[in-house]
C-alpha positions in Angstrom: 8.6 -20.0 -3.9 12.0 -18.7 -4.8 12.7 -15.0 -4.0 13.3 -14.2 -7.7 10.0 -15.7 -8.6 8.2 -13.5 -6.1 10.1 -10.4 -7.2 9.5 -11.0 -10.9 6.0 -12.4 -10.6 4.2 -10.0 -8.2 1.9 -7.5 -9.8 -0.4 -4.8 -8.4 -3.9 -6.1 -8.3 -6.9 -3.8 -8.1 -9.8 -6.3 -8.1 -10.3 -8.9 -5.4 -12.9 -11.7 -5.0 -13.6 -10.7 -1.4 -12.5 -13.9 0.2 -11.0 -13.1 3.7 -7.3 -13.3 4.4 -6.7 -15.5 7.4 -5.5 -14.0 10.7 -2.4 -16.3 10.5 -1.6 -14.9 7.0 -2.1 -11.4 8.2 0.3 -12.0 11.1 2.9 -13.6 8.7 2.7 -10.5 6.4 3.1 -8.1 9.3 6.0 -10.1 10.8 7.8 -10.1 7.5 7.4 -6.3 7.4 9.0 -5.7 10.7 12.0 -7.9 9.7 13.0 -5.2 7.2 16.2 -3.2 7.7 15.9 0.4 8.9 18.1 3.4 9.3 20.1 3.2 12.5 17.7 0.3 13.5 15.0 2.8 14.4 12.2 0.5 13.1 10.2 3.7 12.6 7.0 2.0 11.3 3.6 1.4 12.7 1.1 -0.8 10.7 -2.7 -1.1 11.2 -4.2 -4.1 9.5 -7.9 -3.5 8.8 -9.9 -6.7 8.0 -13.1 -5.9 10.0 -16.0 -5.0 7.5 -17.2 -2.0 9.5 -13.7 -0.6 9.8 -13.0 -1.3 6.1 -16.2 0.7 5.3 -14.7 3.6 7.3 -11.5 3.4 5.2 -13.6 3.3 2.0 -15.6 6.3 3.2 -12.3 8.3 3.3 -11.2 6.8 0.0 -14.4 7.8 -1.7 -13.7 11.4 -0.8 -10.1 10.9 -2.0 -11.4 9.7 -5.4 -13.5 12.9 -5.7 -10.5 15.0 -4.8 -8.2 13.2 -7.3 -10.6 13.2 -10.2 -9.3 16.3 -11.9 -5.7 15.1 -11.8 -6.7 11.6 -13.0 -8.6 13.1 -15.9 -5.7 15.3 -16.9 -3.2 12.5 -16.6 -5.2 10.0 -18.6 -7.0 12.4 -20.9 -6.8 9.9 -23.8 -7.9 6.9 -21.6 -11.3 7.6 -19.9 -11.6 3.9 -19.1 -8.4 4.0 -17.0 -9.8 7.1 -15.2 -13.1 5.2 -14.4 -11.3 2.0 -13.3 -8.8 3.9 -11.1 -11.5 6.0 -9.5 -13.5 2.9 -8.8 -10.5 1.1 -7.2 -9.6 4.1 -5.1 -13.2 4.5 -3.9 -14.0 0.8 -3.1 -10.4 -0.6 -2.7 -11.3 -3.2 -5.4 -13.3 -5.2 -2.8 -10.1 -6.0 -0.9 -10.9 -7.9 2.4 -7.7 -6.4 4.0 -5.9 -3.2 3.9 -2.8 -2.3 5.8 -2.2 1.3 6.7 1.4 2.3 7.1 2.4 5.1 9.5 5.5 6.3 11.2 5.6 5.1 14.8 6.3 8.6 16.2 6.2 12.2 14.8 9.1 12.9 12.4 10.6 15.5 14.8 11.0 12.9 17.6 13.4 10.8 15.6 16.0 13.6 15.0 16.7 12.0 11.6 16.0 13.0 8.0 12.5 12.3 6.9 13.8 10.3 3.9 15.4 7.8 6.2 12.2 7.1 8.0 10.1 6.8 4.8 12.7 4.6 3.1 12.8 2.3 6.2 9.0 2.0 6.2 9.0 1.4 2.4 11.4 -1.5 2.9 9.0 -3.1 5.4 6.1 -2.6 3.0 8.0 -4.3 0.2 8.6 -7.3 2.5 4.9 -7.5 3.1 3.9 -7.4 -0.5 6.4 -10.2 -1.5 5.4 -12.3 1.5 1.7 -12.0 0.6 2.5 -13.0 -3.0 4.4 -16.0 -1.9 1.2 -17.1 -0.1 -1.0 -16.5 -3.2 -2.4 -13.3 -1.8 -2.5 -10.3 -4.2 -1.8 -6.7 -3.3 -1.6 -3.1 -4.4 0.4 -0.2 -2.9 -1.5 3.1 -2.8 -0.4 6.7 -2.2 -3.8 8.0 -3.1 -4.7 8.9 0.5 -1.7 11.1 0.7 -2.2 12.7 -2.7 -5.8 13.5 -1.7 -4.9 14.8 1.7 -6.8 12.0 3.5 -3.8 10.8 5.4 -4.5 12.9 8.4 -8.2 11.7 8.5 -7.0 8.1 8.4 -4.3 8.7 11.0 -6.8 10.3 13.4 -9.2 7.4 12.9 -6.8 4.4 13.0 -3.5 5.5 14.5 -4.0 8.5 16.8 -0.9 9.5 18.6 1.3 7.9 15.9 3.4 9.6 13.2 2.2 10.5 9.8 0.9 8.2 7.2 3.3 6.8 4.6 1.0 4.7 2.4 -1.8 2.1 2.2 -1.7 -1.4 0.8 -4.7 -3.6 -0.2 -4.6 -7.4 0.0 -6.8 -10.2 -1.2 -7.3 -13.0 -3.7 -7.6 -12.3 -7.4 -8.5 -14.7 -10.2 -6.8 -12.4 -12.8 -3.1 -12.1 -13.2 -2.3 -8.6 -14.6 0.4 -8.2 -17.2 3.8 -6.8 -16.2 4.0 -3.1 -17.2 6.7 -2.3 -19.6 10.0 -1.8 -17.9 11.8 1.4 -18.8 15.2 1.4 -20.3 18.3 3.2 -18.9 17.4 2.9 -15.2 20.7 1.5 -14.0 24.4 1.3 -14.8 27.2 -1.0 -13.7 30.6 0.5 -12.9 33.3 -2.2 -12.6 
């Protein structure tokens, strides 16, 4: 697959068929992540790939609580679209039946890096994008979630899955989907060229 095809073709998928992602594919996805550039080559990321059913249930338990916490803001944001609220809440609660989620953390506490927080987050985000595109190139769908952070469940997930590591940056779900979501409309005026 050409890089442009992966960039233009990848979509956020929120419903998976439950078929497991192979360990070899999980390793490829993680290895692609850690090949990302990072500020001052700090490589400040730490990823936890959760594919074990019991451990995924623990993630879902936290996410069910997150969906309850986020319900008022979802309802306010999508006031005219109750179906969107219901679908989003179901996805947050059950992770769309994803057989794999990868939790992204900083490797150490922010203060130990003596760098600006944004540099650490940007570096980790670059690694996450590598993972999403690599998964897509293998026919594996994905979705990037910030819901655990918005709901304040990041500390719970860190204590459970990455004790002693830095704070949580985001979560990604991975799996196989029969549906291909449409591309959301791209907004105008988001760049300029100065020659």
